[in-house]
N, C-alpha and C positions, 0 to 999 in steps of 0.2 A: 548628518546627511539630510538634506531637505527634499531631494527628488531622486526617484529611482524608476527606471523603465523596466517593466516586467513583460517579457515576450512569452506568450502562452499558446497552447493549442486553441484553434478556433472553436472546437467543440467543448469548451470548458464546462458546460453544464452536464455533459455526459458523466454518469456515475463512475468514478474511479478514484483510487487513493491519490494519484498524482494531481488530478483536477481538484479534488477536495483540498489538498495541501495548498495549491496555487491560489485558490479563492480565499481560503482562510488567512494565508500570508498577506495577501493584498489588503484585506480588511484590517489586520493587526498593524501593518505598517502605517496605514492611514491613521489609525487610532493613536499611534506614537508620534504623529505630526509629520510624517514623510509623505510628500506628494507622490503618488504612484500613477504612472501612465501605463495602462495595460494595452499591449499591442498584440492582437490575435493573429496567428499565422495559419492560414488555411492549408490543408494538405493531408494526405494519408501517410502520416509519419510513423516510423522513421524512414520509410521508403517513399519518397516524394518525387514529383516531376521536376524537371530542370526549371520550369517557370516558378514552381513553388519554392524551390531552393533559392532562386534569384530574389524572390519576394522576401524570404527570410533574411537574406543579406542586407536588404534595404532596411528592414525593421531593426537590425542590430546596430545601425549607424547612429551617430549623434554625440553631443557633448556630455550627456548624462550617463552615469554608470548603468549598465544593462545586466539584468539577471534573466537568463533564458532557460526554459524547461529543457532538460536533457533529451527528452523524447524528440524534440525538434533539432537541437544543435548537434547531437551525436550522429545524426544521419547526414549532416551537411557540413563537413569540416572546412570546405572552401569558403562557405559563407562566414564562418567564424574567423578564419584566417584573414580574409579580405577586410572584415570590419576592424579587427585589431590592427592590421597593417595601416588602416586609414586613421588610426588614433582612437578608436572606440575602446572602452573598458568593458569587456564581455566576460561575465562570470556564468558558468554553467552549473545548473542545479540538477544533479542526477538522482532520479527517483528509483530507477532500476537499470543496472547495466544491460545493454541491449541483448547481449548473448545469453542472458539468463532466462529469457522468455522461452518457454517450452514450445514444442511443435516446430522448431526451426531445424532445417537440415544442417549437417556439419558445415557445408560450404557457406550457407547463408549466415550461420552464427559467426563463422570466421570472418566473413566480409563485414558484418556489422561491428564486430569487435575491432577490426582494423580502422574503420571509419571513426569509431568512438575514440580510439587512441589518438588519432590525428587531431580530432576536435579538442580533446582535453589538454593535449600538449600545446595547442595553439591558443587556448583561452587565457584570459588574464588571471582567472582563478576558478577553482572547482569546489563545489559544495555537495555534500551527501546528507541523507536524511537519517543516518544512524552511524554509530561508531563501527558497527559491523560492516556497513556499506563503504565507509571511508577506508577501512583497512583493505577491503576487497579491491577497491579502485586503485589504491597505492600499489598493491602487489600485481594486479592485473595489467596495469598500464605504466608501471615504473614511474609513479608520480612522487614528488618530494613532499607535497603538502595537499591535503584535502580537508577543508573545513567541515564542521558538523553543525547542522541545524535540526535538532530533533523536532518531530511534529508536536504540536500542542494538542490540548483538548479543551472543550468548552464545558462549563459547569453543567451538570445533568442530574436529574433526580434518580434516586435508587430504583432499580427495576423491581417491579412487584413479582414477576415470575408467573408461572402457569401451573395448572394441575390437569393432566400430567405435565411434567417438565417439558419445556420447549427448548430444543437445540437449534441454534441459528448459525448457518454459514452465510456470511455477508460478503460476497465476492463474485466477480464475473465468472461465468461457467466456462472454464478453460482448463486444459491439461495442467497448467502450472498450479492452479488452485486445487486441483485433484479431487473433484467431487466424486469420482468413481471409487476412490479409496474410502471416502466417507460413507457412501452407500453400502459398500461391502462390509464395513465395520458395523453399521447399523443393523445389517441383516443378522449379525451374531447376537443381537440384543433384543430379540423378539419377546423374551420372557420378562422384560422390564417395561414399566409404563413410561412412555415418552412420545413426543411427536417432533418432527424436524422440518425446518424450512430452509431450502437452498435459494437464497435471495440475491439476485444480481442480474446483470444483462445476459440474455440468452443468445444474442446474435453474433457475439465476438467470434465464436467457432461453432457454427450450427451443427457440423458433423459430431463434434464432441458432445454438444447438448443433447443430440438425439441418442447418443450412446448412454448418457447418464439417465435419460428418461427410460430407455430400454432396460437398464440395470434395475431401476426402481420397480418396474413391472415384473421382471424376471424373478426378483427376490420377494415378490408378493408384498411390497411396501407401499402401494399406491394410497392406502388409507392412512399412512403415517408419515410419509415423506412427500413434500411438495416442492416443485420448481415454481417459484412465484414470479420470476422476472424481477426487475428493479423496483425499489420502493423509495419514495421521497416524502418530505414534509410530514404531514400528520400520520400517514401510513407507516413511515419509517419509525417515527416516535412511538407509535403503538406497538410495532414489532419489538423494539428495544424493551419497552416496558413489560412485554410478555415473556422475554427471554430469560432462561435460567443458566444457559451455558453457550459460549461462543466457540465455534469450530473454525480454525484456520491452519490445518496441517499441510500447508502448501509445500510444493517442491522447492520453491525459492521465494524469499521475501527480503526486502531490505529493511523493513520495519513492520508494517502492518498496522495502519492507523485504527482499524476496527478493533484491534486488541486493546489499545488504550481507551478507546471510546467505550468498550465493554467495562473495563476496570473503573472508569469514571462513574459507572452506574452500579458498581458493586457486583458485576457479573464476571465469574471466572472464565478462563479461556484454555483451549487445548491447541497448541501450536507445534510447528515443525522444528525438530532438533537441527541445530547448525544453521538456522536461518536468522535473519534480522528480527523476526517475530519473537524469537526467544529473548532477545534484548528488550523488546517492547514489553513482554510479559513481566520480566524482572522478578523481583522478590519483595515481599512485605518487609517492613522494618525488622521483624523478628527472624527473617531468613526463610519464611515459608513461601513456597511457590504458589501463586494465586491461580492454580489450575494444574495443567500437566504439559509435559514436553515429550513428543513421540517422534520416532524416525519417520521421515516422509515416505509415503508409498507402502506402509506396513499396516494392512487392515487389522491384523491380530493385535498389534501393539496399540492401535487406536481404539479398538473395541475394549481392550483391558482398561485403558485410561478412562473411557467413557463409563464403563461399569463402575469404576471407583468413584468418578465424579457424580454419578447418579445414586451412589450408595454411601459407603462409609467415609469417603473423602469429601463429600459435598460441603458439610458445615465448615470444615477446615479451610477449604478453598474459597468459600464465600467470605469468611472472615478476613482471609489474606487479601482477597480482591478489594474489599472495602478499605483496608489499610493502605494498600498500594495505590488506590485511586486518589488518596489525599496527597500523594507525593508527585503527581504528574505535572509536566510542563503545561503552561497555558500558551496560547498562540502569540501573546506579546513577548514571551520568552523566546519563542522561535524567531520572531521579527528582530529582536535585539541581536540574536546570534547571526542572522543574515546581514544586518547592518554592519556588525563588527567585521565579518568576513569580507564584505564588499569594500569597506574602508581600507 
């Protein structure tokens, strides 16, 4: 395949896992010799105006195969249906099923799920970013086939860590990422040496961000836990180099690219049981888990895992993380999987 149209959110530079995937995929496809035409779709997705949905329909048309970010397509089934009916080949890349986002009312989640189902059944093909997510989509929407294109990683230096150990949660501050549970767990570990940074966009859910800051203050952790806002470039590289343990005990994840980014640096991670992040964490070749898996929303379980990772389990987890890091996909592997699916 020599040419592919990639339809992406207009705010592609905003820090998020989906945007990071889209950017890295475009670069890897180009490196493999595929001409990539990126078409940004403005709008407040997945809930957009009729004009924005009409614009998306225009962006999906044309003779070349199209790969569209699911955040856009799954909120606009008519745009996908019309484009396919006009002869376009439209493949939808689902980063996160819309109904899995926390903070939605029952009615809103049901409405988004219905739109998503219409979109995926109308599409030429469907791709997911993990085997966990592909199985979820097949069961959720009665789909026969969902291709998998696991996120890649870039080569990275081994993190040096910090003294005292630095715990990093690299995620938007939202109920789905569950920083409140992280703060509650950390409050039970005052007897241990550590600091923590909750790094990511603060404006996605300002009310929730305020609750997290209030919890930090109420637990007397203002000198040890910081809400830093997002970091990019040199600041993000410095944060990774200082990190000893990644935290991603989310309520829902389809993969969690920060987990494999941590493993690429030899940093263990603590992730949510039953989420796609558990798949991303995986196991080292000898079967050892490079970190820990905990039930989402359970501060006591998270505190116990962190106590182990800061104590007797640390050396074992670091060794496993470094071994697991050598097995990870690169972004060109991801690009090849996408090209195979779109063919």
